[in-house]
Kinemage of the C-alpha trace (Angstrom):
@kinemage 1
@onewidth
@group {chain A} dominant
@subgroup {mainchain}
@vectorlist {calphas} color= white
{ca met a 1} P -33.188 -155.251 -77.352
{ca lys a 2} L -34.037 -155.805 -80.995
{ca gln a 3} L -37.518 -156.736 -80.383
{ca gln a 4} L -37.972 -153.488 -78.308
{ca tyr a 5} L -36.804 -151.550 -81.284
{ca tyr a 6} L -39.037 -153.271 -83.591
{ca tyr a 7} L -41.991 -152.387 -81.184
{ca phe a 8} L -41.092 -148.712 -81.307
{ca leu a 9} L -40.864 -148.430 -84.983
{ca lys a 10} L -44.243 -150.177 -85.257
{ca phe a 11} L -45.849 -147.903 -82.867
{ca phe a 12} L -44.226 -144.845 -84.431
{ca phe a 13} L -45.246 -146.149 -87.858
{ca ile a 14} L -49.023 -146.502 -86.919
{ca leu a 15} L -48.959 -143.240 -84.811
{ca thr a 16} L -47.677 -141.028 -88.132
{ca leu a 17} L -50.212 -142.971 -89.967
{ca ile a 18} L -53.182 -141.735 -87.656
{ca leu a 19} L -51.652 -138.210 -87.960
{ca val a 20} L -51.697 -138.289 -91.748
{ca val a 21} L -55.259 -139.771 -92.045
{ca thr a 22} L -56.602 -137.399 -89.394
{ca thr a 23} L -54.771 -134.327 -91.095
{ca ser a 24} L -56.014 -135.185 -94.528
{ca lys a 25} L -59.560 -135.524 -93.313
{ca ala a 26} L -59.327 -132.203 -91.533
{ca tyr a 27} L -57.861 -130.613 -94.757
{ca ala a 28} L -59.865 -132.314 -97.394
{ca leu a 29} L -63.601 -131.274 -96.881
{ca glu a 30} L -65.877 -132.807 -99.363
{ca glu a 31} L -67.600 -130.196 -101.788
{ca pro a 32} L -70.778 -128.536 -100.403
{ca lys a 33} L -74.058 -130.202 -102.056
{ca leu a 34} L -75.604 -127.133 -103.401
{ca glu a 35} L -77.129 -128.595 -106.730
{ca asp a 36} L -80.590 -128.988 -105.444
{ca ser a 37} L -80.907 -125.941 -103.446
{ca val a 38} L -79.171 -122.856 -105.499
{ca ser a 39} L -79.579 -121.873 -109.047
{ca ala a 40} L -75.820 -121.294 -109.239
{ca ala a 41} L -72.747 -121.094 -107.166
{ca ile a 42} L -69.011 -120.377 -107.250
{ca leu a 43} L -66.006 -120.043 -105.178
{ca met a 44} L -62.958 -117.757 -106.407
{ca asp a 45} L -59.575 -117.077 -105.068
{ca ala a 46} L -59.711 -113.176 -104.794
{ca lys a 47} L -56.075 -112.685 -105.726
{ca ser a 48} L -55.546 -115.090 -108.715
{ca gly a 49} L -59.076 -115.323 -109.911
{ca gln a 50} L -58.856 -119.138 -109.814
{ca ile a 51} L -62.290 -121.080 -109.537
{ca leu a 52} L -62.077 -123.688 -106.562
{ca tyr a 53} L -65.789 -124.559 -106.796
{ca ala a 54} L -68.517 -124.180 -109.600
{ca tyr a 55} L -71.851 -124.975 -110.054
{ca asn a 56} L -73.942 -123.491 -113.286
{ca pro a 57} L -71.103 -120.732 -113.232
{ca asn a 58} L -72.055 -119.176 -116.629
{ca val a 59} L -75.745 -119.384 -116.320
{ca gly a 60} L -77.281 -116.071 -116.868
{ca leu a 61} L -79.617 -115.299 -114.035
{ca pro a 62} L -81.457 -112.200 -112.272
{ca ile a 63} L -79.064 -110.812 -109.412
{ca ala a 64} L -81.117 -108.341 -107.461
{ca ser a 65} L -79.399 -106.029 -105.411
{ca thr a 66} L -75.598 -107.599 -106.004
{ca thr a 67} L -75.979 -105.297 -108.953
{ca lys a 68} L -75.110 -102.605 -106.729
{ca ile a 69} L -71.464 -103.881 -106.429
{ca met a 70} L -70.800 -102.720 -109.980
{ca thr a 71} L -72.892 -99.337 -109.116
{ca gly a 72} L -70.669 -98.702 -106.351
{ca leu a 73} L -67.421 -99.615 -108.081
{ca leu a 74} L -68.184 -97.022 -110.869
{ca val a 75} L -69.092 -94.313 -108.233
{ca leu a 76} L -65.801 -94.691 -106.715
{ca glu a 77} L -63.845 -94.583 -110.023
{ca his a 78} L -65.684 -91.368 -111.329
{ca ala a 79} L -66.913 -89.377 -108.199
{ca asn a 80} L -65.304 -87.408 -105.374
{ca leu a 81} L -66.249 -88.631 -101.991
{ca asp a 82} L -66.848 -85.363 -100.688
{ca ala a 83} L -68.905 -83.941 -103.627
{ca ser a 84} L -72.438 -82.920 -102.846
{ca val a 85} L -75.346 -84.653 -104.806
{ca val a 86} L -78.641 -83.302 -105.248
{ca val a 87} L -81.511 -85.814 -105.077
{ca ser a 88} L -83.786 -85.832 -108.291
{ca glu a 89} L -87.561 -86.392 -108.475
{ca asn a 90} L -86.872 -89.727 -110.341
{ca ala a 91} L -84.695 -90.942 -107.692
{ca ala a 92} L -86.795 -90.087 -104.858
{ca arg a 93} L -89.868 -92.106 -106.303
{ca ile a 94} L -87.976 -95.372 -107.263
{ca glu a 95} L -89.669 -98.513 -105.849
{ca gly a 96} L -88.204 -101.336 -103.758
{ca ser a 97} L -85.915 -101.004 -100.809
{ca lys a 98} L -85.111 -97.387 -99.993
{ca ile a 99} L -84.133 -94.644 -97.478
{ca tyr a 100} L -86.918 -92.185 -98.348
{ca leu a 101} L -84.636 -89.419 -99.916
{ca glu a 102} L -86.667 -86.266 -101.001
{ca pro a 103} L -86.468 -84.358 -104.024
{ca gly a 104} L -83.755 -81.367 -103.413
{ca glu a 105} L -82.033 -83.219 -100.599
{ca val a 106} L -78.373 -82.670 -100.820
{ca his a 107} L -75.820 -85.701 -99.716
{ca arg a 108} L -72.210 -86.553 -99.864
{ca val a 109} L -71.131 -89.244 -102.361
{ca glu a 110} L -69.479 -91.067 -99.411
{ca asp a 111} L -72.667 -90.908 -97.291
{ca leu a 112} L -74.576 -92.122 -100.212
{ca leu a 113} L -72.497 -94.921 -101.007
{ca tyr a 114} L -72.914 -96.495 -97.485
{ca ala a 115} L -76.470 -96.046 -97.703
{ca met a 116} L -76.729 -97.895 -100.817
{ca leu a 117} L -74.283 -100.839 -100.038
{ca leu a 118} L -75.259 -101.306 -96.424
{ca asn a 119} L -79.147 -100.687 -96.532
{ca ser a 120} L -79.274 -101.338 -100.211
{ca ala a 121} L -81.471 -98.229 -101.028
{ca asn a 122} L -82.648 -98.140 -104.474
{ca asp a 123} L -83.191 -94.313 -104.456
{ca val a 124} L -79.595 -93.797 -103.316
{ca ala a 125} L -78.398 -96.087 -106.164
{ca thr a 126} L -80.364 -94.157 -108.743
{ca cys a 127} L -79.224 -90.939 -107.276
{ca leu a 128} L -75.731 -91.735 -107.530
{ca ala a 129} L -76.055 -93.116 -110.962
{ca glu a 130} L -77.708 -90.020 -112.273
{ca tyr a 131} L -74.880 -88.091 -110.987
{ca val a 132} L -71.989 -89.957 -112.297
{ca gly a 133} L -73.911 -90.235 -115.740
{ca gly a 134} L -74.158 -86.521 -115.759
{ca gly a 135} L -77.962 -86.367 -115.120
{ca ser a 136} L -78.534 -89.310 -117.350
{ca leu a 137} L -79.410 -92.727 -116.107
{ca asn a 138} L -78.945 -94.201 -119.510
{ca val a 139} L -75.163 -93.038 -119.512
{ca phe a 140} L -74.464 -94.672 -116.460
{ca ile a 141} L -76.148 -97.777 -117.447
{ca glu a 142} L -73.658 -97.834 -120.608
{ca met a 143} L -70.804 -97.317 -118.248
{ca met a 144} L -71.982 -100.406 -116.367
{ca asn a 145} L -71.986 -102.597 -119.408
{ca gln a 146} L -68.702 -101.214 -120.774
{ca arg a 147} L -66.887 -101.971 -117.256
{ca ala a 148} L -68.439 -105.264 -117.231
{ca leu a 149} L -66.974 -106.089 -120.635
{ca ser a 150} L -63.563 -104.804 -119.610
{ca leu a 151} L -63.365 -107.168 -116.844
{ca gly a 152} L -64.255 -110.291 -119.015
{ca ala a 153} L -67.773 -110.495 -117.615
{ca leu a 154} L -68.935 -111.567 -120.986
{ca asn a 155} L -72.343 -112.923 -119.914
{ca thr a 156} L -73.605 -110.111 -118.089
{ca his a 157} L -76.055 -107.113 -119.229
{ca phe a 158} L -77.293 -104.444 -117.020
{ca asn a 159} L -80.565 -102.196 -117.411
{ca asn a 160} L -80.656 -100.334 -114.125
{ca pro a 161} L -78.148 -99.432 -111.211
{ca thr a 162} L -80.587 -101.238 -108.488
{ca gly a 163} L -80.886 -104.600 -109.556
{ca leu a 164} L -84.785 -104.500 -109.769
{ca thr a 165} L -86.411 -107.215 -111.885
{ca glu a 166} L -86.422 -105.991 -115.602
{ca asp a 167} L -86.159 -107.985 -118.910
{ca gly a 168} L -82.396 -108.146 -120.145
{ca his a 169} L -80.859 -107.541 -116.643
{ca tyr a 170} L -78.836 -110.534 -115.849
{ca ser a 171} L -75.451 -111.771 -114.778
{ca thr a 172} L -73.788 -115.139 -113.807
{ca ala a 173} L -72.120 -116.562 -110.749
{ca tyr a 174} L -68.733 -116.348 -112.443
{ca asp a 175} L -69.054 -112.676 -114.049
{ca leu a 176} L -70.237 -111.485 -110.402
{ca ala a 177} L -67.588 -113.094 -108.872
{ca leu a 178} L -64.948 -111.167 -111.492
{ca ile a 179} L -66.898 -107.720 -110.712
{ca thr a 180} L -66.251 -108.148 -106.883
{ca arg a 181} L -62.793 -109.191 -107.153
{ca glu a 182} L -62.141 -105.794 -108.885
{ca ala a 183} L -64.262 -103.895 -106.532
{ca leu a 184} L -62.443 -105.471 -103.607
{ca gln a 185} L -59.307 -103.857 -104.975
{ca asn a 186} L -60.667 -100.428 -104.143
{ca pro a 187} L -59.766 -99.663 -100.315
{ca gln a 188} L -62.807 -97.569 -99.973
{ca phe a 189} L -65.132 -100.100 -101.343
{ca arg a 190} L -63.552 -102.905 -98.934
{ca lys a 191} L -63.894 -100.259 -96.149
{ca ile a 192} L -67.620 -99.514 -96.850
{ca val a 193} L -68.798 -103.188 -97.149
{ca ala a 194} L -66.927 -104.540 -94.063
{ca thr a 195} L -68.992 -101.670 -92.029
{ca arg a 196} L -71.635 -103.076 -89.964
{ca thr a 197} L -73.306 -99.872 -88.901
{ca arg a 198} L -73.052 -96.141 -89.539
{ca pro a 199} L -75.202 -93.096 -88.702
{ca trp a 200} L -77.671 -91.545 -91.244
{ca val a 201} L -79.084 -88.190 -91.133
{ca gly a 202} L -81.932 -87.417 -93.941
{ca lys a 203} L -84.650 -85.088 -94.269
{ca asn a 204} L -87.376 -87.869 -93.533
{ca his a 205} L -85.191 -90.525 -92.202
{ca gln a 206} L -82.671 -90.282 -89.279
{ca gly a 207} L -81.113 -93.558 -87.654
{ca thr a 208} L -78.542 -96.042 -88.143
{ca leu a 209} L -77.661 -97.593 -91.391
{ca leu a 210} L -77.444 -101.459 -90.592
{ca asn a 211} L -75.345 -103.784 -93.185
{ca leu a 212} L -77.605 -106.430 -94.353
{ca asn a 213} L -74.780 -108.996 -94.632
{ca arg a 214} L -75.379 -111.335 -91.436
{ca leu a 215} L -72.248 -113.040 -91.836
{ca leu a 216} L -70.326 -109.738 -90.679
{ca gly a 217} L -69.031 -110.246 -87.164
{ca lys a 218} L -70.076 -113.989 -87.359
{ca tyr a 219} L -68.040 -115.774 -89.812
{ca pro a 220} L -64.289 -115.531 -88.969
{ca gly a 221} L -62.469 -113.422 -91.455
{ca leu a 222} L -65.308 -112.008 -93.303
{ca thr a 223} L -64.536 -108.898 -95.125
{ca gly a 224} L -67.991 -108.147 -97.277
{ca val a 225} L -69.726 -108.129 -99.745
{ca lys a 226} L -73.333 -107.612 -100.697
{ca thr a 227} L -76.900 -109.164 -100.567
{ca gly a 228} L -79.917 -109.250 -102.707
{ca tyr a 229} L -83.381 -110.498 -103.069
{ca thr a 230} L -86.349 -110.148 -105.467
{ca val a 231} L -89.024 -112.496 -106.272
{ca ala a 232} L -87.554 -113.385 -109.653
{ca ala a 233} L -83.828 -113.836 -108.322
{ca gln a 234} L -84.736 -115.190 -104.813
{ca lys a 235} L -82.057 -114.399 -102.381
{ca cys a 236} L -78.664 -113.826 -103.552
{ca leu a 237} L -75.393 -113.462 -101.573
{ca val a 238} L -71.715 -112.447 -102.210
{ca ala a 239} L -69.573 -113.019 -99.549
{ca ser a 240} L -65.622 -112.563 -99.170
{ca ala a 241} L -63.463 -113.715 -96.160
{ca glu a 242} L -59.851 -113.757 -95.696
{ca arg a 243} L -57.509 -116.096 -93.653
{ca glu a 244} L -53.799 -116.214 -93.324
{ca gly a 245} L -53.194 -114.250 -96.445
{ca gln a 246} L -55.711 -116.020 -98.519
{ca glu a 247} L -58.885 -114.325 -99.634
{ca leu a 248} L -61.864 -116.312 -101.192
{ca ile a 249} L -64.968 -114.936 -102.843
{ca ser a 250} L -68.311 -116.922 -102.754
{ca val a 251} L -71.382 -116.140 -104.787
{ca ile a 252} L -74.740 -117.890 -104.467
{ca leu a 253} L -77.606 -117.081 -106.648
{ca gly a 254} L -81.360 -118.232 -106.413
{ca ser a 255} L -81.423 -119.647 -103.043
{ca gly a 256} L -83.613 -119.597 -99.959
{ca asn a 257} L -83.342 -119.162 -96.243
{ca ala a 258} L -80.314 -121.635 -95.925
{ca ile a 259} L -78.112 -119.083 -97.884
{ca trp a 260} L -76.179 -118.020 -94.788
{ca gln a 261} L -75.209 -121.598 -94.115
{ca gln a 262} L -74.390 -122.492 -97.690
{ca ser a 263} L -72.246 -119.527 -98.067
{ca glu a 264} L -70.134 -120.482 -94.640
{ca ala a 265} L -70.020 -123.894 -95.901
{ca leu a 266} L -68.570 -123.027 -99.393
{ca leu a 267} L -66.138 -120.726 -97.884
{ca asp a 268} L -65.200 -123.398 -95.067
{ca tyr a 269} L -64.562 -125.983 -98.158
{ca gly a 270} L -62.077 -123.388 -99.740
{ca phe a 271} L -60.117 -122.625 -96.685
{ca ala a 272} L -60.063 -126.346 -95.408
{ca ser a 273} L -59.212 -127.636 -98.703
{ca tyr a 274} L -56.707 -125.307 -100.421
{ca lys a 275} L -53.742 -123.316 -99.069
{ca pro a 276} L -52.160 -120.207 -100.086
{ca ser a 277} L -48.980 -120.238 -102.250
{ca leu a 278} L -46.907 -117.495 -103.667
{ca leu a 279} L -45.547 -118.436 -107.151
{ca val a 280} L -44.386 -115.260 -108.343
{ca glu a 281} L -43.346 -111.855 -106.506
{ca ala a 282} L -43.423 -108.577 -108.185
{ca asn a 283} L -40.424 -107.474 -109.893
{ca gln a 284} L -38.928 -110.685 -109.516
{ca val a 285} L -36.562 -111.706 -112.380
{ca ile a 286} L -38.271 -114.090 -114.466
{ca ser a 287} L -36.070 -114.440 -117.725
{ca his a 288} L -33.743 -112.447 -119.916
{ca leu a 289} L -33.979 -111.379 -123.258
{ca asp a 290} L -31.205 -111.940 -125.846
{ca leu a 291} L -30.333 -109.032 -127.875
{ca ser a 292} L -26.952 -110.495 -129.229
{ca lys a 293} L -24.505 -112.890 -128.148
{ca lys a 294} L -22.824 -110.580 -125.576
{ca arg a 295} L -25.877 -108.572 -124.875
{ca ser a 296} L -29.115 -109.359 -122.795
{ca val a 297} L -31.591 -107.816 -120.470
{ca asn a 298} L -33.684 -109.046 -117.516
{ca leu a 299} L -37.309 -109.436 -117.658
{ca leu a 300} L -39.377 -108.651 -114.406
{ca ala a 301} L -42.745 -109.784 -113.158
{ca ser a 302} L -44.999 -106.820 -113.393
{ca arg a 303} L -47.045 -108.213 -110.128
{ca ser a 304} L -47.146 -110.976 -107.609
{ca leu a 305} L -49.109 -114.100 -108.092
{ca gln a 306} L -50.691 -115.894 -105.321
{ca val a 307} L -52.726 -119.176 -105.741
{ca ser a 308} L -54.747 -121.539 -104.088
{ca leu a 309} L -53.186 -125.174 -104.076
{ca pro a 310} L -54.756 -128.330 -102.820
{ca arg a 311} L -53.529 -129.275 -99.319
{ca asn a 312} L -53.816 -133.170 -99.676
{ca arg a 313} L -51.982 -133.483 -102.949
{ca asp a 314} L -48.842 -132.005 -104.553
{ca leu a 315} L -49.167 -130.285 -108.130
{ca thr a 316} L -46.354 -129.413 -110.577
{ca leu a 317} L -46.755 -126.115 -112.197
{ca val a 318} L -44.477 -125.648 -115.156
{ca pro a 319} L -45.103 -122.005 -116.313
{ca gln a 320} L -45.035 -120.796 -119.782
{ca ile a 321} L -42.989 -117.612 -120.951
{ca gln a 322} L -44.129 -115.833 -124.130
{ca val a 323} L -41.835 -113.231 -125.443
{ca glu a 324} L -42.700 -110.597 -128.149
{ca ser a 325} L -40.704 -111.323 -131.344
{ca gly a 326} L -38.841 -108.512 -133.150
{ca leu a 327} L -37.553 -106.681 -130.153
{ca thr a 328} L -34.562 -104.416 -130.933
{ca pro a 329} L -33.016 -101.632 -129.083
{ca pro a 330} L -33.719 -98.814 -128.265
{ca leu a 331} L -35.728 -100.383 -125.227
{ca ser a 332} L -37.420 -98.548 -122.146
{ca ala a 333} L -37.449 -99.722 -118.563
{ca gly a 334} L -41.003 -100.919 -117.812
{ca met a 335} L -41.694 -101.932 -121.454
{ca val a 336} L -43.761 -105.098 -121.789
{ca ala a 337} L -41.851 -107.592 -123.349
{ca gly a 338} L -43.839 -110.704 -122.785
{ca tyr a 339} L -45.950 -112.622 -120.691
{ca leu a 340} L -45.643 -115.403 -117.837
{ca ile a 341} L -48.603 -117.932 -117.943
{ca tyr a 342} L -49.580 -120.261 -115.308
{ca glu a 343} L -52.120 -123.020 -115.531
{ca ile a 344} L -53.648 -124.996 -112.695
{ca glu a 345} L -55.278 -128.411 -113.186
{ca gly a 346} L -56.159 -127.231 -116.919
{ca gln a 347} L -57.112 -123.585 -115.718
{ca pro a 348} L -55.300 -121.039 -117.295
{ca leu a 349} L -54.719 -117.844 -114.776
{ca glu a 350} L -54.346 -114.258 -115.941
{ca pro a 351} L -51.083 -113.791 -117.935
{ca ile a 352} L -48.683 -111.780 -115.763
{ca pro a 353} L -46.915 -109.119 -118.185
{ca leu a 354} L -42.957 -109.143 -118.223
{ca leu a 355} L -41.253 -105.828 -118.052
{ca ile a 356} L -37.837 -104.744 -119.393
{ca ala a 357} L -35.665 -104.226 -116.428
{ca glu a 358} L -33.734 -101.195 -117.639
{ca asp a 359} L -33.107 -99.179 -120.346
{ca val a 360} L -31.360 -100.407 -123.501
{ca pro a 361} L -29.858 -97.767 -125.798
{ca lys a 362} L -29.488 -98.290 -129.666
{ca glu a 363} L -25.748 -99.664 -130.163
{ca gly a 364} L -23.203 -97.297 -131.315
{ca leu a 365} L -21.459 -97.274 -134.711
{ca phe a 366} L -18.084 -98.470 -133.286
{ca gln a 367} L -19.925 -101.325 -131.502
{ca ser a 368} L -21.992 -102.273 -135.051
{ca ala a 369} L -18.755 -101.840 -136.991
{ca val a 370} L -18.020 -105.548 -136.494
{ca val a 371} L -21.124 -106.718 -137.702
{ca thr a 372} L -20.980 -105.983 -141.463
{ca arg a 373} L -17.847 -104.998 -143.824
{ca thr a 374} L -19.573 -102.423 -145.286
{ca thr a 375} L -19.937 -100.230 -141.969
{ca pro a 376} L -17.774 -97.285 -142.077
{ca ile a 377} L -15.120 -96.911 -139.223
{ca val a 378} L -15.386 -93.646 -137.499
{ca leu a 379} L -12.253 -92.791 -135.210
{ca thr a 380} L -11.445 -89.948 -133.160
{ca ala a 381} L -7.943 -88.695 -132.862
{ca gly a 382} L -7.223 -90.625 -129.586
{ca gly a 383} L -8.791 -93.635 -131.097
{ca leu a 384} L -6.423 -93.241 -134.040
{ca leu a 385} L -3.501 -93.399 -131.884
{ca val a 386} L -4.444 -96.523 -130.258
{ca phe a 387} L -5.484 -97.897 -133.384
{ca ser a 388} L -2.050 -97.420 -134.894
{ca arg a 389} L -0.170 -98.746 -131.812
{ca leu a 390} L -2.235 -102.105 -132.215
{ca ile a 391} L -1.252 -102.209 -135.940
{ca gly a 392} L 2.391 -101.858 -135.039
{ca arg a 393} L 2.327 -104.500 -132.446
{ca arg a 394} L 0.697 -106.912 -134.762
{ca arg a 395} L 3.522 -106.264 -137.277
{ca ala a 396} L 6.226 -106.765 -134.713
{ca leu a 397} L 4.735 -110.007 -133.472
{ca lys a 398} L 4.626 -111.425 -137.040
{ca arg a 399} L 8.185 -110.684 -137.574
{ca arg a 400} L 9.156 -112.719 -134.757
{ca arg a 401} L 7.263 -115.311 -135.782
{ca leu a 402} L 8.792 -115.445 -139.236
{ca arg a 403} L 12.371 -115.349 -137.604
{ca arg a 404} L 11.600 -118.490 -135.401
{ca arg a 405} L 10.575 -120.455 -138.450
{ca ser a 406} L 13.922 -119.611 -140.397
{ca ser a 407} L 16.498 -122.114 -139.980
{ca ser a 408} L 20.155 -120.650 -138.877
{ca gln a 409} L 21.403 -121.663 -142.425
{ca tyr a 410} L 18.808 -119.402 -143.936
{ca arg a 411} L 19.632 -116.545 -141.812
{ca arg a 412} L 23.556 -116.703 -142.748
{ca arg a 413} L 22.998 -116.874 -146.304
{ca tyr a 414} L 20.792 -113.922 -146.436
{ca ser a 415} L 22.036 -110.930 -144.749
{ca arg a 416} L 19.852 -107.793 -144.461
{ca arg a 417} L 21.821 -106.524 -147.507
{ca asp a 418} L 21.413 -109.644 -149.496
{ca asp a 419} L 17.878 -109.803 -148.605
{ca arg a 420} L 17.291 -106.279 -149.814
{ca asp a 421} L 19.027 -106.882 -153.039
{ca tyr a 422} L 17.411 -110.236 -153.409
{ca tyr a 423} L 13.839 -108.590 -153.235
{ca tyr a 424} L 14.956 -105.452 -155.245
{ca arg a 425} L 17.072 -107.155 -157.823
{ca pro a 426} L 16.006 -105.723 -161.301
């Protein structure tokens, strides 16, 4: 019986070991080998901004029509989708990929956005940029550069809204991922870049707009984003995909015909090697702010934080809480009082603002009277009555204590009259 039990345990252990090894291999793909075939590449967690893979992430490179991700973002932020746009002569004669707009032609902003982000039309990009820039292409280009800086894309500089090759027009894989991450937070942008086809009716061209992103409808969970090609930039692709609540952004710059397989491999690596983990929920109580010994207020997370953690190993994450110094009432609900900071394998994530949970009024005079002796005491008539009763009770209690301490002989010797004579004897 014991021998059978021993063999059962041995079999169970071996079976468990096989399952563990098999599972580990399934969830721990090796990093894709892209160094010899691309100029730069990156894989980013769309929700946290966490970097899961990087090759030459901060090298400035031409980015071709992936430039239009920023162009589309700015148009969506500054234009009404139903607004009518008149095509200028400058936009109509732009070179490169186009949809053959004619000067004076009128189209809705929404229709033009589909033509730009699906068919990568340069004439459309120029037309939209002039409209948002109030007729000035230079104004729009300045808006592009300022928006890039606001997102932390510090190694990016735009000289046009199309991505046509031009000195001083460049970005990096990391910056392009940052810009894409911001754009994907716009529901209309997500809708457009996930669209495969859309009808188009123009003066010189009628037909169907076809999204140039071949991974749409092919790669499971793909959500966008944009292709690009020039001789200088070679083939570029920004792709995003979502599975089980985890969304990843891959950027490949300076590649060749294998760019589709490279993007798939990069996304596969991310999903197989990392799992989504919710660290913080929006409005979750993170800490509290002590205002005095008896007074405090909760600090709430302003937003949620979901990260990607390795599937084949455990990580211990210890957040840092930084609270603003010198905070005193009055405090308003929603006021930023500090930050929650996470770091994953040496990589700091974007800080989460901590908010005051409720209004904290300034302390009243009666409450502050106990703090210092120089503070005047202000009492109402009702308060004076209560105060006098408290004083009377304290005096009666003191007299009772004195009586207990006195001996019986002391009480016999001094009657109330003798006591009075004793204390008032001249």
